[in-house]
N, CA, C and O of each residue as an XYZ file, in Angstrom:
276
protein
N     100.211     89.217    121.587
C     100.081     89.106    120.494
C     100.780     87.501    119.968
O     101.997     87.323    120.034
N     100.054     86.666    119.576
C     100.772     85.295    119.409
C     101.821     85.113    118.224
O     101.471     85.522    117.117
N     103.076     84.533    118.364
C     104.079     84.594    117.526
C     103.499     83.378    116.219
O     102.894     82.351    116.526
N     103.790     83.712    114.965
C     103.562     83.007    113.776
C     104.900     82.321    113.291
O     105.964     82.921    113.139
N     104.714     81.139    113.096
C     106.213     80.421    112.712
C     105.861     80.025    111.254
O     104.820     79.401    111.050
N     106.652     80.346    110.276
C     106.611     80.022    108.966
C     107.217     78.843    108.655
O     108.382     78.873    109.051
N     106.885     77.632    108.022
C     107.719     76.502    107.711
C     108.396     76.744    106.726
O     109.579     76.441    106.880
N     108.076     77.277    105.519
C     108.744     77.566    104.410
C     109.135     78.729    104.126
O     108.530     79.553    104.811
N     110.043     79.294    103.266
C     110.426     80.533    102.448
C     108.957     80.738    101.771
O     108.453     81.850    101.926
N     108.298     79.854    101.103
C     107.209     80.274    100.441
C     105.889     80.764    101.349
O     105.082     81.647    101.061
N     105.926     79.912    102.535
C     105.062     80.421    103.660
C     105.104     81.863    103.810
O     104.164     82.649    103.698
N     106.522     82.147    104.123
C     106.859     83.625    104.728
C     106.466     84.579    103.608
O     105.853     85.621    103.839
N     106.846     84.183    102.355
C     106.674     84.916    101.163
C     104.845     85.106    101.002
O     104.490     86.233    100.656
N     103.941     84.262    101.193
C     102.713     84.470    100.660
C     102.385     85.708    102.082
O     101.872     86.794    101.812
N     102.664     85.436    103.160
C     102.467     86.473    104.170
C     102.764     87.573    103.989
O     101.975     88.491    104.214
N     103.802     87.732    103.600
C     104.541     89.236    103.266
C     103.876     89.931    101.913
O     103.703     91.139    101.758
N     103.594     89.030    101.107
C     103.163     89.764     99.865
C     101.794     89.997     99.993
O     101.299     90.991     99.463
N     101.108     89.191    100.642
C      99.588     89.300    100.829
C      99.327     90.808    101.666
O      98.541     91.682    101.299
N     100.112     90.846    102.747
C     100.101     92.190    103.372
C     100.544     93.301    102.448
O      99.919     94.351    102.600
N     101.273     93.299    101.734
C     101.718     94.092    100.908
C     100.709     94.572     99.724
O     100.664     95.731     99.311
N      99.918     93.514     99.248
C      99.078     93.407     98.312
C      97.807     94.607     99.118
O      97.408     95.653     98.605
N      97.484     94.164    100.177
C      96.228     94.658    100.954
C      96.765     96.199    101.535
O      95.956     97.077    101.837
N      98.067     96.359    101.627
C      98.362     97.678    101.940
C      98.586     98.613    100.684
O      98.922     99.791    100.811
N      98.435     98.174     99.805
C      98.499     99.130     98.638
C      99.807     99.123     97.903
O     100.014     99.898     96.970
N     100.830     98.110     98.389
C     102.068     98.242     97.852
C     101.886     98.499     96.523
O     102.203     99.569     96.004
N     101.248     97.310     95.774
C     100.976     97.187     94.510
C      99.673     97.344     94.318
O      98.748     96.990     95.049
N      99.631     98.188     92.754
C      98.347     98.516     92.581
C      97.472     97.543     91.814
O      98.143     96.714     91.199
N      95.917     97.391     91.656
C      95.214     96.513     90.956
C      95.664     96.571     89.540
O      95.751     97.643     88.941
N      95.897     95.639     89.103
C      96.369     95.567     87.698
C      97.728     95.791     87.222
O      98.029     95.760     86.029
N      98.652     96.047     88.300
C     100.055     96.138     88.402
C     100.681     94.878     87.772
O     100.277     93.792     88.188
N     101.688     94.911     86.750
C     102.020     93.470     86.509
C     103.437     93.441     87.264
O     104.350     94.239     87.049
N     103.463     92.321     88.240
C     104.491     91.948     89.086
C     105.597     91.129     88.287
O     105.407     90.008     87.816
N     106.785     91.858     88.204
C     107.739     91.326     87.490
C     108.615     90.095     88.670
O     108.889     90.407     89.829
N     108.817     89.236     88.289
C     109.278     88.134     89.171
C     110.787     88.445     89.442
O     111.142     88.150     90.583
N     111.588     88.890     88.765
C     113.011     89.327     88.956
C     112.806     90.812     89.668
O     113.728     90.955     90.472
N     112.206     91.605     89.666
C     112.131     92.654     90.580
C     111.569     92.230     91.978
O     111.997     92.795     92.984
N     110.696     91.327     92.058
C     110.299     90.799     93.329
C     111.272     89.749     93.858
O     111.195     89.509     95.063
N     112.172     89.090     93.138
C     113.184     88.122     93.841
C     114.157     89.126     94.624
O     114.504     88.842     95.770
N     114.605     90.325     93.987
C     115.314     91.258     94.499
C     115.108     92.176     95.777
O     115.883     92.446     96.695
N     113.579     92.628     95.481
C     113.062     93.111     96.731
C     112.965     92.306     97.840
O     113.443     92.668     98.915
N     112.348     91.158     97.689
C     112.149     90.320     99.093
C     113.552     89.435     99.250
O     113.560     88.568    100.124
N     114.618     89.608     98.512
C     115.685     88.769     98.789
C     115.488     87.226     98.932
O     115.806     86.566     99.921
N     114.812     86.675     97.587
C     114.623     85.265     97.720
C     114.839     84.719     96.363
O     114.745     85.449     95.376
N     115.139     83.405     96.276
C     115.163     82.626     94.812
C     114.000     82.747     94.280
O     113.010     83.195     94.857
N     114.053     82.340     93.105
C     113.082     82.434     91.990
C     111.997     81.027     92.269
O     110.824     81.189     91.934
N     112.390     79.715     92.859
C     111.393     78.968     93.167
C     110.349     78.979     94.238
O     109.177     78.640     94.076
N     110.963     79.459     95.498
C     110.025     79.897     96.328
C     109.210     80.872     96.087
O     108.039     80.671     96.409
N     109.538     82.116     95.501
C     108.935     83.211     94.910
C     107.798     82.705     93.979
O     106.690     83.218     94.133
N     107.959     81.772     93.053
C     106.757     81.271     92.062
C     105.905     80.499     93.022
O     104.822     81.024     93.277
N     106.147     79.476     93.545
C     105.349     78.977     94.534
C     104.519     80.107     95.565
O     103.411     79.867     96.043
N     105.020     80.931     95.718
C     104.138     81.735     96.842
C     103.066     82.579     95.820
O     101.937     82.895     96.195
N     103.655     82.921     94.340
C     102.670     83.633     93.472
C     101.711     82.655     93.051
O     100.601     83.185     93.021
N     101.675     81.566     92.746
C     101.000     80.489     92.373
C      99.815     80.615     93.681
O      98.694     81.110     93.565
N     100.340     80.093     94.775
C      99.368     80.186     96.130
C      98.568     81.306     96.107
O      97.353     81.154     96.232
N      99.060     82.456     95.961
C      98.660     83.826     96.038
C      97.350     83.676     94.916
O      96.191     83.917     95.251
N      97.679     83.307     93.753
C      96.933     83.199     92.884
C      95.635     82.235     92.868
O      94.508     82.555     92.490
N      96.034     81.035     93.345
C      94.669     80.457     93.791
C      93.936     81.081     94.954
O      92.723     80.877     94.968
N      94.499     81.876     96.032
C      93.541     82.396     96.812
C      92.929     83.650     96.337
O      92.284     84.390     97.080
N      93.143     83.881     95.074
C      92.411     85.142     94.231
C      93.018     86.564     94.881
O      92.337     87.588     94.934
N      94.389     86.482     95.364
C      95.089     87.930     95.693
C      95.616     88.148     94.218
O      95.506     89.287     93.764
N      96.098     87.305     93.542
C      96.719     87.596     92.467
C      96.022     87.089     91.065
O      95.088     86.291     91.149
N      96.434     87.512     89.879
C      95.907     86.740     88.215
C      97.020     86.677     87.883
O      97.825     87.601     87.772
N      97.230     85.078     87.611
C      98.128     84.519     86.720
C      97.521     84.323     85.276
O      96.440     83.864     84.907
N      98.494     84.784     84.661
C      98.207     84.736     82.972
C      99.311     83.911     82.252
O     100.475     84.293     82.374
N      99.040     82.851     81.539
C      99.807     82.027     80.978
C     100.699     82.894     80.055
O     100.191     83.710     79.286
N     101.920     82.722     80.135
C     102.923     83.494     79.140
C     103.211     84.700     79.524
O     104.236     85.239     79.108
N     102.223     85.434     80.522
C     102.187     86.856     80.549
C     102.723     87.023     82.179
O     103.135     88.134     82.513
N     102.716     86.167     82.953
C     103.094     86.316     84.321
C     101.986     86.811     85.329
O     100.833     86.461     85.079
N     102.215     87.581     86.430
C     100.931     87.718     87.459
C     100.780     89.116     87.380
O      99.894     89.679     88.022
């Protein structure tokens, strides 16, 4: 198996959160609370927000203005 190296914390988060979504950790339509995710993944707000926006662009999440993900 080839080793994957991530260049940023956001890159790592994208991979981990995407895996969690595909494995059913988060249910369709479930609101994802950033403070809960920060604690769960042990990361800061900026890399998490960047990862969430990237996942929304990739259609893994829906981002609603003033509502969250």
